[in-house]
N, C-alpha and C positions, 0 to 999 in steps of 0.2 A: 504493500499500499504506499502510496506517495505521502511524504511527511510535509507538514506545512512549513517547515523551517528550510526545506531544500531550495537551494538558490534557484533553480529552474522553475519551481513552483512558485516562489516569490515574485519572480519577474512576470509569469503568467497572471498573478492575482494584481499586480500593479497594472498590467495592460487591462485587465477586466475593470478595474476600478475608474480608469479613464473611459473605456468604451461604454460603461453603464449610463453615462450622461451624453456622450457624443453619438453612439450608433448601436442600438439594441441588436441590430442583425450581426454585426461583426462580434459583439459580445458572446452571442451564441455559437459563433464560429470558433471561438477559443476552445470551448468544450470538445467540438469535433476534432479540433487539432489534438487534444489530448487523447482521444480515442485513436486517431491515427498514429501519435507516438507510441501507444500501447503495442499496436501491431508491429511497427518498425523496431521497437526496442526487443520484442520477443523473438524477431528474426535475426537480431544482431546487427541491423542497419543503423541504428542509433544507440548512443551509451545512455545510460540511466541520467546523466547529467545535461542531455541535449533534448530539444524540441524542434519540430519542424516550424511552429510558430515563432521562433526566435530566428529563423533563417530568412525571414522576409521583413520587408519594411512595413510597418503598419502606419507610417505617415505618408501622406500624399507626396510624391517625389517627382520633380521635374529635372531633367537633366539637359544641359546645354552643351552639344558637342560640336566640333567642326574643325576646319582647317585653321592654320595660323593666321592671326590678324584678320579673321572674318568678322568682327565686330561683335563677338559674343559678350564681353565684358561691358560694352557701350550699351548693348540691348538691355542686359541686366540692369545697369544703372537707370536707364530711361523707365524700365518697368517699375522698378521699386521707388523711383523718385529720390534716390539717393545716391551719391557717388561712393559706392562701397568696393567696387573693383577698379583696379587701374586700367586704364586703356591707351591705345596709342601702338604704333608699330615697334617701339622699344620697351616702354614700360609696361610689360604684361606679367601676369602671374604665370609661373611655370609649374604650378601645381595644381591638383584637383582641389577646389574650394567648395566646402559645404557651406551654404548659407542658411541661417535658421533665425527665428525671431527671437527677439529679446525686448522686454519692457525698457529696458535702460537706453537712454538717448545716445549715449557714447557707445559705439560698436566695440567688439573686442575680436582680436586675433589669436587663435590658440592652436597649439602644434598638432601634428597628425595623431600622436598618441591619445589626445582627447577623443577622437573618433574611434581608434583602434581598441580602445579599452572601455567603451561605454556601450553596453548592449542595447541602449535605446536607438542608436544610430545604425544606418545600413552597412557601416564598415568595420563592424565589431569583428576583431580579429582577423581583419584583411590582411595583416602582415603574414600571416601563416600562410595564406594563398599565394602571395607574392614570392615568399620564399621557396615555394615549391616550383615556380616557373623562372625564377631568378634568384640562384643561391646567392646569399649575403645582403640582397637588397631588402628582405623583411625586416632587418634591424634598422633601415633607413627609412623608416615609415614617414618621418617629418619632411623627408625630401619629396614626397608624393602626395601629402594630404595636409589641408589646414580646414580649420573651422572659423567661420566669421558670423557675427551676430550682427542683426539689423533691426531697428524698431519700425520698419515700414509695415503699416497695416495689410498691404498686400500680401506680406509674407506669413501673416498669422496663420498658423495650422498647417503651413507647407515647408517643404524642404527644397531649396535650388542647389543645383551642383554645376559649377562652372568647370570646364575641362581646359587642360592647357592645349596648345597647338598640337593637333593630331599628327600632322606630318613631320614631327621632330624626330630625329633618329635616335638620339640619346635616351637610355633607359627604355628603349622601345617595348621590350618584351613585358616588363612590369606594367607599362603604361596601358598597353592593349588588355592586359588581365584585368586591371581596374575598370577599364572602358567597358569590357564585356559584363563585368559584375554590376556597373552601374546601369547598363542596358537592360539586364534581366530584372532589376528591382524598380526600375522606373514606370510610373504611369503615364508619362508623356516625354518623348525625346525629341528635342529641337536640334535638327543637323542644318548648321549654317556653312555656306560657301561664300567666297568673296567675289563679288562682280568685278572688282578692279583687276582680277585675273581671268581674261576671257579665253584662256587655253585650258580648259578642264584636263586635257589629255596629259598635262605634267603631273597632275594629282592622281594618276590612275590607282595607285595603291590605296590612297585614301578612300577613293570612291568604292573600291571593292569592299573595304571593311565596313563603311558607314552605309553602304546601298546594297551591294550584291550579297552580303552576309546577313542582311536584315529582312530583305523582302519576302523571304519565304518563312519567316516566323509566324506563329499563330496570332502573335499580338503587332503584326506590322502595321496596324491602323494607329498605333500610338506614335509613329515617327511623322514628323512634318520636316520637309525639305525646304530650306529658306536660302534664297539668293539674296544676300545682304549688300548694303552700300550700293543701291541701285542708282543712286544720285549721280554717281561718278560717271555714268554711261550716258547722262543727259546730253553731253557735248558731243556723242557719237553722231555720224551721219544717221545711223539706223540701230538706236539702242536695242531694239527687240532682236536683233541679231545675237547679241549677248545672251539673251534669255534663251533663245533658240538653240545656242551651242551648249549650254548647260543641259537643257532638255534632252537634246541629243546624247550628251555623255551619260546621262542618267538612264535614258532607255537603252543604251548599249550594255549597261549593267543590269538591266533586267526591269528597271523601274519604268513600266509603261502605263501605269494607272496611279491615282492619288494626287492630292493636292500640292502644287509646286508655288510657294510664296515668293514675291519680290518685294523687299522693304528696304528702308534707310531710316537712319536716326534723324528727325527734324530739327534737333537741337545743334547738330554738328554737320548739316547737310551742305553740299556745294551749291552755291547759288545757281538758279535756273533762270537765265534771263528772258528767255522766250515765254510770254505769259500762257499761251495755249499748252505747250510742253509741260510747264511747270504745274498747272492745274491737273493735266492727265497724270503726272507722276504722283502728285499729292493723292489724288482720288484713289488710284491704284494701291498707294502705300496706305492710306488709312483704312481702306478695306480689308487689305491683308493683315495689318497689325490688329484690327478689331477681330478678326477671326481667330488669329493666333492667341491674343489676350483672352478671349473667350474659352478657348481650350485649356489655357492656364487656370482660369479661375473654376471651371468645373471638374479639375483634376480630382477633388475629393470624392465625386461620384465614380470616377474611373477607378480610384483607389479601392472602393468597396467591391467593385466586380474583379479587380486583379486579386484581391485576398481570397475571395471565394473561388476564383479560378485556380489559384495555387493549390487551395485545400483539394479540389477535385483532381487537379493534375497530379499530386503526390499519391493520392489513392489510386489513381488509374496507372501511375508508373509501378506501382508496387505489384499490382496484379498482372498487368500487360507487359511489363518489360523486366522488372527485377525478378519476379517469380520464375519465368522461362530461363532467364540467365542463371539462376541458382539451381534450377533443375538440370540444365545442360552441364553446368560445372560439377554438380555431384555425380552425373552419369560418367563424365570424362574421368574424374577422379576414381570412381569405382573400377572401371574399365582398366585404367592405368595400374591400379593397385593389383588387380588380378593377373594382368599380364606380367607385371613385375614379379609377383609370387610364382607364376607359372614357369617363367624363365629362369628364376633363381633356383627353384626346387628341382626343376628338370635339369638344369645344368649341374646342380650339386648331385642329384641322384646319378647321373651319367658319370661324373668324375668319381663318385664313390665307387660305383660298380667296376670301373676301370681299374682302381686303386686296388680293390679286394681281389679282382682276378690276377693281378700281378703279384700282391703280396703273399697270397695263399699258397697251399699245397696240397697234394693229393696224399690220402692215407686210408689204406684198405678199402680202395676203391672209390672213396668219398673226398670231395674238395672240402678243406678246411680253410677257413678264413681266420686270420689272427685276432681281429676285432671280437669275433664271436666267442672265441676261447677265453679272452679277456672278461667278456660279460658274464660267461658262466661261472666264473669265481667270485662274482660280486653277491653278497646276500640279497634275497628278494629281487633278483635281477629282473624279472618280467616287469614288476610293479615299479621299480626304480628307472627302468628303461621308459616306460610310459609316461612317468612323471617329468622326467628329463626331456623327452620328446614334446610334450605339451607345454612345458616352459619355454623351450626354445621356440615352438612354433608361435606362441603368444608374442614373444619379443620380436620375432621376425615379422610378423604380421603388423604388429603397431609400428614398427619402425618403417615398414614399406609404406604404410598408409600416410605416414607424416611425409616421407620423402616424395610420394606421388603428389600430396597437396602442395609442396613446396615448389616441386618443378612445374606445376600448372600455374602459378602466379604471374609470371611474366606475361603470359598469353591472356590470362583473365584481366589483368590490369589494363592492356591495351583494348580489350573488349569493353571494360567498364568505362573508360575514357570516351569511347564512341558513343556510349549510351547517353552520357551526360545527364544522370539522374541524381536526385539527392539521396545521401545515404552512403554508408561504407559497405559497399558490395563485397570487397575482398574479406574484411572482418566476418561479415554475414556467412560467406562460404567457409572460411576457417572453423567456425563455430560448428559446422556440421562435421568436421572431420576429427572431433575430439574422440579418444578412445572409447568414451561411454556412449557414442552414438553408433548405431548400426551401420554397417558398410552398405547395406542393401535396403535403406529407407527410400521411398520413392518422393516424399515431399521434404522441402528444407525445414529446419528447425523453426518453429513458431508458427508454421502454416498449417492451420487445422481449421475444423468447422467454426470454432469461435472466432478466428482471425478473419475467416471469408464473411461471417456475418458483421463484425465490425466495419470492415471496409465497405460493405454494401451500404451500411447505415451512415457512412460518412459521405459516399457519393450521393444517397438519396437526400442527405441533409444539405449537401452543396446544391443540388437542384432546387430545394425548397427556398434556400436563402436566395438564389437568383430570382425565383418567382416573387419573393417578398420585395426584392429591389425594385423589379419591374413595376409591381404594383404601386410603388412610391413615385416612380419617375416616369411611368406611362399610364394611359388609361384608354386602351383601344375600344372599351365597350362604350365609353363616355358616361358611364354611372358615376354618380358621386361617391367619393372616396371618404371614409370616415376616419382614416389613419391619421396618426400624428405625422406631421412633416418630418423628414430625416433631419436631425439637428447638425448643423454645419459644424465642421472641425475648426472653423474660424473662431469660434467661441473659446477654443482651448488654446493653450500656450505650450509650444514645443520645449522652450528653455524658460524656466522661471528664474 
């Protein structure tokens, strides 16, 4: 039974306390995450000190990605109404900056360890993941992350993440790892490109990671592609050619649908002397900025669907991906163990037979083996022989079981990486190879009727939560709804 004093349980209770006032639907989802944790812990996918609920961000999260000097920081400053981010071609932040609300008028800048060590933020223990992809870089977390606070009311209840220039080569592996982590957690991803560089072909690698690797995601709708600083193209003979060049570049990477925005910051815009052109540019800019800001304001709604989607996704992954993976791994392990036993015993038997024939001799018409004469002199030879053989067989069997499991790990590790699912699949596999578990079990440890029933309950609950959210935000029948409106997380404070 879970103890109330357990750290993971304390974190879940703190989360429930917040959600009790903000979003009752998500409050119920926390209990469903507990049920999911029980299944995963029983299978060895999660430790007793871990929870799927703590591996996602429960705060509405907006990430700003893009190429170097694409105007990301300027866009953030304009949206918040405060100059919190440095901007310009030279004076730019070279770290991922997490921006949160604070009541204090004077903002603070905190090092990356403030994010890496605080479970309330989406970068909790990110240093461990960085260390896995770039050895030695996990200890340099302050070189990758920083936390800034801001008193802008537009930020209340949200988290913004500003990224460094994406096309920088330095620390590239770790930077890409953090970028992927941000994309997975975000409710809205704004991808910025610079209209001042009309040759998108020079940024082919950037386009690949920010476009080609994202369009096939199930949550591809959360990506907005933005061509910024369009005012600089006003002096071109045909500024529409710049937009067309970027649209063709994105189409070559597979992005043939979706909204493509063209904006610029009115506060630092290049003057446009021709009146008709200026009005046309301003009209398009205002329209696109209005749509972008609208998506940013409704990110709290998308956050609720994201969390419910994560709950259903984890439950589906266990049953449709992790379970088959473990079943295949156990079958391979069983076959490899039996083959190793067969080869070893067969080879040993043949070698023993050859030795016996060479070492023995004939006497009175019978072949006498030296080892048989030695055993005949031992008291209780038959019983002692069988006991010795049984102990030797047990030691050999369990040793080969362990060896077979270890030799499978490199292959299983590669397969697990391709699956990209939550949970320690290798640990779950090794749990099934312990000596006290049968070699011939058909299902992995922890997978039984109760586990199947719990997963079914979680998936049914997730569908129910979605229906409740739909009832709050849609009304296809046109009937009057008597439900309380969903309380906005703008009434809550991320940092007190």
